[in-house]
MDTraj code that builds the backbone (N, CA, C; nanometers):
import mdtraj as md
import numpy as np

residues = "MET LYS SER PHE ILE PRO VAL VAL ALA ALA LEU LEU LEU LEU SER ALA CYS ASP ALA GLY PRO ASP ALA ALA THR ARG LEU LEU ALA ARG GLN GLN VAL VAL ASP PRO PRO GLN LEU TRP ARG ILE GLU ALA LEU GLY GLY SER GLY GLU ALA ALA GLY VAL SER PHE VAL CYS ALA ASP THR PRO LEU SER GLN THR PHE VAL ARG ILE HIS PRO VAL VAL GLU GLU THR PRO CYS ARG THR THR SER GLY PRO VAL ALA GLU ALA GLY TRP SER THR LEU ARG CYS THR ALA GLU GLY ARG SER TYR VAL PHE SER SER ARG THR VAL GLY ASP PRO THR ARG ASP PHE ARG LEU ALA VAL THR VAL THR PRO LEU SER ARG GLU LEU GLY PRO THR ARG GLN VAL ARG ARG PHE GLN ARG LEU GLY PRO CYS PRO ALA SER TRP ARG VAL GLY ASP GLN ALA ALA ALA ARG PRO".split()
xyz = np.array([
    [2.0095, 6.5137, 6.7656],
    [1.9429, 6.5133, 6.6368],
    [1.8397, 6.4022, 6.6273],
    [1.8667, 6.2859, 6.6877],
    [1.7736, 6.1741, 6.6820],
    [1.6405, 6.2095, 6.7490],
    [1.6418, 6.2845, 6.8568],
    [1.5179, 6.3180, 6.9268],
    [1.4352, 6.4183, 6.8476],
    [1.4936, 6.4906, 6.7561],
    [1.4240, 6.5891, 6.6753],
    [1.3291, 6.5223, 6.5746],
    [1.3674, 6.4084, 6.5171],
    [1.2884, 6.3409, 6.4132],
    [1.1528, 6.2953, 6.4668],
    [1.1440, 6.2290, 6.5838],
    [1.0116, 6.1896, 6.6337],
    [0.9208, 6.3083, 6.6607],
    [0.9764, 6.4204, 6.7036],
    [0.8960, 6.5397, 6.7305],
    [0.8366, 6.5919, 6.6008],
    [0.9152, 6.5974, 6.4948],
    [0.8659, 6.6441, 6.3653],
    [0.7584, 6.5497, 6.3131],
    [0.7817, 6.4186, 6.3255],
    [0.6826, 6.3201, 6.2806],
    [0.5522, 6.3366, 6.3572],
    [0.5602, 6.3585, 6.4876],
    [0.4400, 6.3766, 6.5692],
    [0.3653, 6.5029, 6.5284],
    [0.4367, 6.6111, 6.5008],
    [0.3719, 6.7349, 6.4584],
    [0.3028, 6.7174, 6.3235],
    [0.3674, 6.6459, 6.2312],
    [0.3049, 6.6208, 6.1013],
    [0.1790, 6.5364, 6.1167],
    [0.1838, 6.4363, 6.2031],
    [0.0685, 6.3511, 6.2272],
    [-0.0465, 6.4323, 6.2866],
    [-0.0171, 6.5171, 6.3841],
    [-0.1205, 6.6003, 6.4444],
    [-0.1786, 6.6989, 6.3452],
    [-0.0958, 6.7550, 6.2592],
    [-0.1476, 6.8505, 6.1610],
    [-0.2367, 6.7798, 6.0599],
    [-0.2072, 6.6545, 6.0278],
    [-0.2930, 6.5787, 5.9371],
    [-0.4277, 6.5512, 6.0018],
    [-0.4293, 6.5264, 6.1326],
    [-0.5549, 6.5015, 6.2041],
    [-0.6418, 6.6263, 6.2045],
    [-0.5791, 6.7433, 6.2138],
    [-0.6534, 6.8681, 6.2162],
    [-0.7080, 6.9053, 6.0785],
    [-0.6579, 6.8410, 5.9745],
    [-0.6966, 6.8774, 5.8393],
    [-0.8420, 6.8426, 5.8095],
    [-0.9009, 6.7473, 5.8806],
    [-1.0422, 6.7146, 5.8680],
    [-1.0766, 6.6447, 5.7380],
    [-1.2074, 6.6430, 5.7059],
    [-1.2548, 6.5693, 5.5894],
    [-1.2013, 6.6239, 5.4576],
    [-1.1655, 6.7527, 5.4538],
    [-1.1120, 6.8079, 5.3299],
    [-0.9821, 6.7386, 5.2912],
    [-0.9009, 6.7003, 5.3900],
    [-0.7763, 6.6294, 5.3618],
    [-0.8066, 6.4923, 5.3019],
    [-0.9069, 6.4239, 5.3534],
    [-0.9442, 6.2928, 5.2996],
    [-0.9942, 6.3065, 5.1565],
    [-1.0716, 6.4100, 5.1300],
    [-1.1220, 6.4334, 4.9954],
    [-1.0076, 6.4633, 4.8991],
    [-0.9126, 6.5459, 4.9443],
    [-0.7966, 6.5776, 4.8600],
    [-0.7121, 6.4535, 4.8339],
    [-0.6923, 6.3711, 4.9371],
    [-0.6131, 6.2499, 4.9214],
    [-0.6797, 6.1539, 4.8231],
    [-0.8118, 6.1370, 4.8328],
    [-0.8848, 6.0508, 4.7402],
    [-0.8747, 6.1036, 4.5979],
    [-0.8901, 6.2341, 4.5805],
    [-0.8805, 6.2938, 4.4468],
    [-0.7408, 6.2737, 4.3884],
    [-0.6378, 6.2913, 4.4712],
    [-0.5001, 6.2717, 4.4265],
    [-0.4763, 6.1261, 4.3863],
    [-0.5275, 6.0328, 4.4667],
    [-0.5123, 5.8901, 4.4375],
    [-0.5800, 5.8545, 4.3061],
    [-0.6970, 5.9140, 4.2799],
    [-0.7688, 5.8825, 4.1569],
    [-0.7013, 5.9393, 4.0332],
    [-0.6192, 6.0426, 4.0491],
    [-0.5415, 6.0947, 3.9369],
    [-0.4254, 5.9996, 3.9070],
    [-0.3603, 5.9500, 4.0121],
    [-0.2461, 5.8604, 3.9964],
    [-0.2905, 5.7225, 3.9479],
    [-0.3992, 5.6692, 4.0030],
    [-0.4489, 5.5361, 3.9701],
    [-0.6007, 5.5431, 3.9559],
    [-0.6494, 5.5971, 3.8419],
    [-0.7939, 5.6147, 3.8288],
    [-0.8668, 5.4803, 3.8316],
    [-0.9754, 5.4714, 3.9073],
    [-1.0508, 5.3464, 3.9131],
    [-1.1098, 5.3129, 3.7762],
    [-1.1140, 5.1840, 3.7478],
    [-1.1643, 5.1364, 3.6196],
    [-1.2837, 5.0436, 3.6421],
    [-1.3776, 5.0467, 3.5488],
    [-1.4937, 4.9600, 3.5542],
    [-1.4588, 4.8273, 3.4873],
    [-1.4811, 4.7176, 3.5596],
    [-1.4545, 4.5831, 3.5084],
    [-1.5859, 4.5091, 3.4913],
    [-1.5980, 4.4360, 3.3820],
    [-1.7116, 4.3462, 3.3563],
    [-1.6630, 4.2057, 3.3889],
    [-1.7365, 4.1359, 3.4739],
    [-1.6973, 4.0010, 3.5151],
    [-1.8099, 3.9055, 3.4765],
    [-1.7770, 3.8117, 3.3884],
    [-1.8726, 3.7120, 3.3419],
    [-1.8421, 3.5777, 3.4049],
    [-1.9427, 3.5136, 3.4621],
    [-1.9302, 3.3737, 3.5016],
    [-1.9675, 3.2933, 3.3777],
    [-1.8780, 3.2059, 3.3347],
    [-1.9015, 3.1299, 3.2123],
    [-1.9483, 2.9893, 3.2448],
    [-2.0482, 2.9430, 3.1704],
    [-2.0998, 2.8075, 3.1873],
    [-2.0088, 2.7056, 3.1202],
    [-2.0477, 2.5791, 3.1263],
    [-1.9671, 2.4699, 3.0742],
    [-1.9346, 2.4796, 2.9269],
    [-2.0235, 2.5374, 2.8465],
    [-1.9963, 2.5500, 2.7032],
    [-1.9489, 2.6905, 2.6653],
    [-1.9116, 2.7702, 2.7653],
    [-1.8543, 2.9025, 2.7399],
    [-1.9540, 3.0165, 2.7365],
    [-2.0829, 2.9877, 2.7548],
    [-2.1839, 3.0934, 2.7527],
    [-2.1852, 3.1681, 2.8860],
    [-2.2268, 3.2941, 2.8804],
    [-2.2332, 3.3757, 3.0017],
    [-2.3467, 3.3261, 3.0909],
    [-2.3112, 3.2844, 3.2137],
    [-2.4109, 3.2372, 3.3097],
    [-2.4510, 3.3495, 3.4059],
    [-2.3754, 3.4572, 3.4090],
    [-2.4040, 3.5714, 3.4948],
    [-2.3007, 3.6800, 3.4696],
    [-2.3421, 3.8044, 3.4852],
    [-2.2533, 3.9181, 3.4601],
    [-2.2660, 4.0172, 3.5744],
    [-2.1523, 4.0696, 3.6187],
    [-2.1522, 4.1763, 3.7180],
    [-2.0456, 4.2777, 3.6804],
    [-2.0521, 4.3929, 3.7444],
    [-1.9571, 4.5010, 3.7199],
    [-1.8975, 4.5435, 3.8525],
    [-1.7685, 4.5793, 3.8512],
    [-1.7028, 4.6259, 3.9735],
    [-1.6090, 4.7406, 3.9380],
    [-1.6034, 4.8388, 4.0256],
    [-1.5125, 4.9521, 4.0114],
    [-1.3857, 4.9178, 4.0905],
    [-1.2707, 4.9150, 4.0220],
    [-1.1477, 4.8699, 4.0875],
    [-1.0297, 4.9582, 4.0519],
    [-0.9458, 4.9841, 4.1542],
    [-0.8162, 5.0457, 4.1289],
    [-0.7170, 4.9309, 4.1059],
    [-0.5901, 4.9627, 4.0840],
    [-0.4913, 4.8592, 4.0546],
    [-0.4782, 4.7554, 4.1656],
    [-0.4649, 4.7942, 4.2935],
    [-0.4526, 4.6894, 4.3964],
    [-0.5728, 4.5940, 4.3996],
    [-0.6932, 4.6457, 4.3819],
    [-0.8107, 4.5587, 4.3827],
    [-0.8124, 4.4691, 4.2590],
    [-0.7844, 4.5241, 4.1422],
    [-0.7885, 4.4422, 4.0199],
    [-0.6804, 4.3341, 4.0206],
    [-0.5703, 4.3560, 4.0918],
    [-0.4669, 4.2530, 4.1009],
    [-0.5148, 4.1315, 4.1802],
    [-0.6154, 4.1469, 4.2643],
    [-0.6684, 4.0324, 4.3395],
    [-0.7541, 3.9420, 4.2516],
    [-0.7943, 3.9887, 4.1322],
    [-0.8796, 3.9087, 4.0451],
    [-0.8120, 3.7779, 4.0038],
    [-0.6805, 3.7740, 3.9971],
    [-0.6096, 3.6540, 3.9520],
    [-0.5627, 3.5657, 4.0678],
    [-0.5933, 3.6024, 4.1913],
    [-0.5512, 3.5232, 4.3075],
    [-0.6607, 3.4257, 4.3489],
    [-0.6186, 3.3103, 4.4009],
    [-0.7133, 3.2118, 4.4502],
    [-0.7621, 3.2544, 4.5885],
    [-0.8938, 3.2518, 4.6070],
    [-0.9559, 3.2797, 4.7367],
    [-1.0305, 3.1527, 4.7767],
    [-0.9634, 3.0595, 4.8482],
    [-1.0258, 2.9297, 4.8735],
    [-1.1427, 2.9361, 4.9715],
    [-1.2608, 2.9022, 4.9188],
    [-1.3835, 2.8975, 4.9983],
    [-1.4594, 2.7729, 4.9535],
    [-1.5077, 2.6952, 5.0496],
    [-1.5856, 2.5749, 5.0204],
    [-1.7215, 2.5915, 5.0864],
    [-1.8259, 2.5973, 5.0048],
    [-1.9629, 2.6149, 5.0544],
    [-1.9709, 2.7286, 5.1562],
    [-1.9183, 2.8437, 5.1182],
    [-1.9186, 2.9673, 5.1973],
    [-1.8327, 2.9619, 5.3231],
    [-1.7494, 2.8573, 5.3375],
    [-1.6581, 2.8456, 5.4507],
    [-1.5158, 2.8675, 5.4015],
    [-1.4426, 2.9625, 5.4609],
    [-1.3026, 2.9805, 5.4195],
    [-1.2242, 2.8506, 5.4382],
    [-1.1419, 2.8205, 5.3397],
    [-1.0596, 2.7003, 5.3427],
    [-0.9206, 2.7420, 5.3916],
    [-0.8751, 2.6840, 5.5039],
    [-0.7473, 2.7207, 5.5657],
    [-0.6325, 2.6593, 5.4854],
    [-0.5435, 2.7438, 5.4351],
    [-0.4311, 2.6979, 5.3537],
    [-0.3359, 2.6129, 5.4368],
    [-0.3040, 2.4938, 5.3852],
    [-0.2112, 2.4039, 5.4538],
    [-0.0783, 2.3921, 5.3797],
    [-0.0749, 2.4227, 5.2509],
    [0.0508, 2.4304, 5.1765],
    [0.0305, 2.5162, 5.0529],
    [0.1377, 2.5867, 5.0169],
    [0.1307, 2.6762, 4.9027],
    [0.0958, 2.8161, 4.9487],
    [0.0617, 2.9023, 4.8603],
    [0.0439, 2.8723, 4.7191],
    [0.1763, 2.8594, 4.6451],
    [0.1715, 2.7801, 4.5407],
    [0.2813, 2.7697, 4.4457],
    [0.2319, 2.8421, 4.3214],
    [0.3100, 2.9368, 4.2731],
    [0.2647, 3.0166, 4.1594],
    [0.3741, 3.0305, 4.0550],
    [0.3340, 3.0233, 3.9313],
    [0.4181, 3.0530, 3.8159],
    [0.3348, 3.1419, 3.7255],
    [0.3933, 3.1875, 3.6187],
    [0.3208, 3.2760, 3.5269],
    [0.1921, 3.2104, 3.4786],
    [0.0782, 3.2697, 3.5160],
    [-0.0507, 3.2220, 3.4690],
    [-0.1063, 3.0993, 3.5393],
    [-0.0387, 3.0505, 3.6433],
    [-0.0841, 2.9284, 3.7097],
    [-0.0525, 2.9351, 3.8575],
    [-0.1431, 2.8827, 3.9415],
    [-0.1133, 2.8714, 4.0844],
    [-0.1936, 2.7563, 4.1440],
    [-0.1446, 2.7059, 4.2568],
    [-0.2129, 2.5973, 4.3260],
    [-0.1854, 2.6064, 4.4754],
    [-0.2787, 2.5543, 4.5543],
    [-0.2596, 2.5460, 4.6989],
    [-0.3455, 2.4331, 4.7530],
    [-0.3086, 2.3867, 4.8722],
    [-0.3889, 2.2885, 4.9452],
    [-0.4494, 2.3583, 5.0659],
    [-0.5713, 2.3133, 5.1025],
    [-0.6372, 2.3732, 5.2182],
    [-0.7328, 2.2737, 5.2806],
    [-0.7833, 2.3083, 5.3995],
    [-0.8830, 2.2256, 5.4675],
    [-1.0012, 2.3119, 5.5096],
    [-1.1194, 2.2528, 5.4989],
    [-1.2439, 2.3171, 5.5430],
    [-1.3386, 2.2072, 5.5867],
    [-1.4007, 2.2274, 5.7001],
    [-1.4990, 2.1330, 5.7531],
    [-1.4444, 1.9902, 5.7574],
    [-1.3173, 1.9756, 5.7958],
    [-1.2558, 1.8446, 5.8124],
    [-1.2142, 1.7745, 5.6841],
    [-1.2234, 1.8415, 5.5698],
    [-1.1844, 1.7815, 5.4416],
    [-1.0712, 1.8620, 5.3796],
    [-0.9896, 1.7924, 5.3020],
    [-0.8778, 1.8579, 5.2323],
    [-0.9126, 1.8775, 5.0853],
    [-0.8604, 1.9877, 5.0295],
    [-0.8872, 2.0235, 4.8902],
    [-0.7597, 2.0760, 4.8256],
    [-0.7571, 2.0670, 4.6922],
    [-0.6543, 2.1333, 4.6127],
    [-0.7267, 2.2353, 4.5261],
    [-0.6843, 2.3605, 4.5361],
    [-0.7347, 2.4675, 4.4497],
    [-0.6257, 2.4977, 4.3482],
    [-0.6610, 2.4995, 4.2213],
    [-0.5632, 2.5393, 4.1201],
    [-0.6302, 2.6376, 4.0252],
    [-0.5495, 2.7273, 3.9717],
    [-0.6045, 2.8274, 3.8799],
    [-0.5129, 2.8446, 3.7596],
    [-0.5745, 2.8811, 3.6494],
    [-0.5004, 2.9120, 3.5274],
    [-0.5568, 3.0423, 3.4729],
    [-0.4666, 3.1363, 3.4422],
    [-0.5051, 3.2655, 3.3860],
    [-0.4574, 3.2713, 3.2419],
    [-0.5480, 3.3090, 3.1514],
    [-0.5145, 3.3215, 3.0098],
    [-0.5560, 3.4614, 2.9651],
    [-0.4631, 3.5342, 2.9044],
    [-0.4913, 3.6694, 2.8557],
    [-0.4101, 3.7727, 2.9312],
    [-0.4476, 3.8971, 2.9155],
    [-0.3771, 4.0097, 2.9765],
    [-0.4489, 4.0503, 3.1051],
    [-0.3888, 4.0217, 3.2240],
    [-0.4569, 4.0529, 3.3506],
    [-0.4833, 4.2016, 3.3734],
    [-0.4285, 4.2891, 3.2915],
    [-0.4555, 4.4319, 3.3068],
    [-0.5703, 4.4794, 3.2178],
    [-0.6196, 4.3938, 3.1268],
    [-0.7225, 4.4379, 3.0325],
    [-0.8357, 4.3374, 3.0104],
    [-0.8004, 4.2134, 2.9739],
    [-0.9002, 4.1155, 2.9334],
    [-0.8405, 3.9759, 2.9525],
    [-0.8993, 3.8975, 3.0427],
    [-0.8444, 3.7646, 3.0675],
    [-0.9522, 3.6710, 3.1202],
    [-0.9203, 3.5429, 3.1156],
    [-1.0058, 3.4392, 3.1734],
    [-0.9313, 3.3750, 3.2891],
    [-1.0060, 3.3453, 3.3936],
    [-0.9514, 3.2768, 3.5099],
    [-1.0341, 3.1504, 3.5303],
    [-0.9674, 3.0359, 3.5228],
    [-1.0328, 2.9075, 3.5484],
    [-0.9811, 2.8543, 3.6811],
    [-1.0723, 2.8240, 3.7732],
    [-1.0359, 2.7702, 3.9040],
    [-1.0962, 2.6308, 3.9163],
    [-1.0116, 2.5345, 3.9496],
    [-1.0565, 2.3971, 3.9712],
    [-1.0366, 2.3627, 4.1184],
    [-1.1416, 2.3089, 4.1793],
    [-1.1362, 2.2646, 4.3187],
    [-1.1479, 2.1129, 4.3181],
    [-1.0441, 2.0467, 4.3708],
    [-1.0416, 1.9007, 4.3751],
    [-1.0399, 1.8539, 4.5198],
    [-1.1497, 1.7917, 4.5653],
    [-1.1507, 1.7361, 4.7007],
    [-1.0558, 1.6157, 4.7069],
    [-0.9837, 1.6021, 4.8170],
    [-0.8925, 1.4896, 4.8320],
    [-0.9622, 1.3754, 4.9047],
    [-1.0827, 1.3430, 4.8591],
    [-1.1585, 1.2293, 4.9101],
    [-1.2322, 1.1670, 4.7917],
    [-1.2517, 1.0389, 4.7979],
    [-1.3098, 0.9665, 4.6839],
    [-1.4595, 0.9940, 4.6637],
    [-1.5300, 1.0323, 4.7671],
    [-1.6752, 1.0480, 4.7532],
    [-1.7174, 1.1791, 4.6851],
    [-1.6254, 1.2712, 4.6664],
    [-1.6573, 1.3991, 4.6018],
    [-1.5739, 1.4163, 4.4755],
    [-1.6348, 1.4761, 4.3756],
    [-1.5627, 1.5011, 4.2509],
    [-1.5183, 1.6454, 4.2398],
    [-1.4336, 1.6757, 4.1419],
    [-1.3844, 1.8130, 4.1243],
    [-1.4922, 1.9050, 4.0664],
    [-1.4759, 2.0346, 4.0893],
    [-1.5617, 2.1356, 4.0280],
    [-1.4725, 2.2385, 3.9604],
    [-1.5290, 2.3080, 3.8649],
    [-1.4514, 2.4074, 3.7899],
    [-1.5377, 2.5295, 3.7676],
    [-1.4770, 2.6474, 3.7857],
    [-1.5437, 2.7742, 3.7572],
    [-1.4544, 2.8546, 3.6636],
    [-1.5173, 2.9202, 3.5668],
    [-1.4428, 3.0053, 3.4741],
    [-1.5073, 3.1431, 3.4757],
    [-1.4231, 3.2443, 3.4861],
    [-1.4682, 3.3838, 3.4837],
    [-1.3878, 3.4595, 3.3786],
    [-1.4560, 3.5496, 3.3093],
    [-1.3877, 3.6392, 3.2153],
    [-1.3932, 3.7795, 3.2737],
    [-1.2784, 3.8455, 3.2781],
    [-1.2651, 3.9806, 3.3309],
    [-1.2279, 4.0739, 3.2158],
    [-1.3051, 4.1799, 3.1974],
    [-1.2770, 4.2785, 3.0926],
    [-1.2795, 4.4186, 3.1527],
    [-1.1705, 4.4924, 3.1324],
    [-1.1665, 4.6320, 3.1761],
    [-1.2369, 4.7148, 3.0702],
    [-1.3384, 4.7921, 3.1126],
    [-1.4206, 4.8677, 3.0185],
    [-1.3801, 5.0136, 3.0046],
    [-1.3217, 5.0719, 3.1088],
    [-1.2878, 5.2139, 3.1071],
    [-1.3158, 5.2745, 3.2430],
    [-1.3253, 5.4066, 3.2496],
    [-1.3483, 5.4721, 3.3787],
    [-1.4791, 5.4276, 3.4433],
    [-1.4793, 5.4271, 3.5768],
    [-1.6007, 5.3946, 3.6518],
    [-1.7026, 5.5063, 3.6353],
    [-1.8309, 5.4759, 3.6507],
    [-1.9313, 5.5830, 3.6514],
    [-1.8960, 5.6860, 3.7589],
    [-1.9320, 5.8097, 3.7351],
    [-1.8930, 5.9209, 3.8236],
    [-1.9340, 5.8986, 3.9692],
    [-2.0462, 5.8348, 3.9940],
    [-2.0934, 5.8175, 4.1315],
    [-2.0328, 5.6947, 4.2012],
    [-1.9552, 5.6141, 4.1289],
    [-1.8999, 5.4919, 4.1860],
    [-1.7662, 5.5173, 4.2530],
    [-1.7404, 5.4411, 4.3602],
    [-1.6115, 5.4427, 4.4295],
    [-1.5464, 5.3058, 4.4134],
    [-1.4185, 5.2969, 4.4429],
    [-1.3476, 5.1694, 4.4374],
    [-1.4190, 5.0692, 4.5272],
    [-1.4481, 4.9520, 4.4725],
    [-1.5168, 4.8468, 4.5470],
    [-1.6662, 4.8390, 4.5177],
    [-1.7257, 4.9442, 4.4611],
    [-1.8676, 4.9388, 4.4288],
    [-1.8888, 4.8340, 4.3195],
    [-2.0018, 4.7635, 4.3284],
    [-2.0316, 4.6608, 4.2299],
    [-2.1810, 4.6506, 4.2091],
    [-2.2197, 4.5938, 4.0939],
    [-2.3597, 4.5746, 4.0615],
    [-2.3728, 4.4582, 3.9645],
    [-2.4814, 4.3857, 3.9779],
    [-2.5116, 4.2774, 3.8828],
    [-2.5745, 4.3387, 3.7593],
    [-2.5497, 4.2766, 3.6446],
    [-2.6111, 4.3231, 3.5217],
    [-2.7603, 4.2906, 3.5258],
    [-2.8378, 4.3778, 3.4692],
    [-2.9834, 4.3545, 3.4649],
    [-3.0129, 4.2644, 3.3470],
    [-3.1046, 4.1684, 3.3677],
    [-3.1397, 4.0756, 3.2564],
    [-3.2113, 4.1465, 3.1439],
])
top = md.Topology()
chain = top.add_chain()
for i, resn in enumerate(residues, 1):
    res = top.add_residue(resn, chain, resSeq=i)
    for name in ("N", "CA", "C"):
        top.add_atom(name, md.element.get_by_symbol(name[0]), res)
traj = md.Trajectory(xyz[None], top)
């Protein structure tokens, strides 16, 4: 009986390969019914809370869940995590190194991460010659993505 299961699995895999692009189209359509992509408005907020830039992104649930995670990058260089992340409800922190320097990244999320929230990220260099920086973004779910958009598509707002 054990040898029968791998044979069935192999036949199912081969039949899926023969299904061609129509199978991929059907799978995408099915996925969009279960988890329809949503259009998100993302505002970069300036120091006094004014919008410094706006963009839009089409996201399904797995992609939108990454909006609240820290992605440590220093001057376009990925920062290698050395400890953490430590996370609690609405807050997380980690230490990392990039270009021979150590940093602490911390974030605070306020609001409903499924609809409308703000994410503030503070980067603190662990050296005396550099000061901390802070970025704040507001994320708002607007509704269904435009018909021609796919998950991951994005565009900057026109001035």
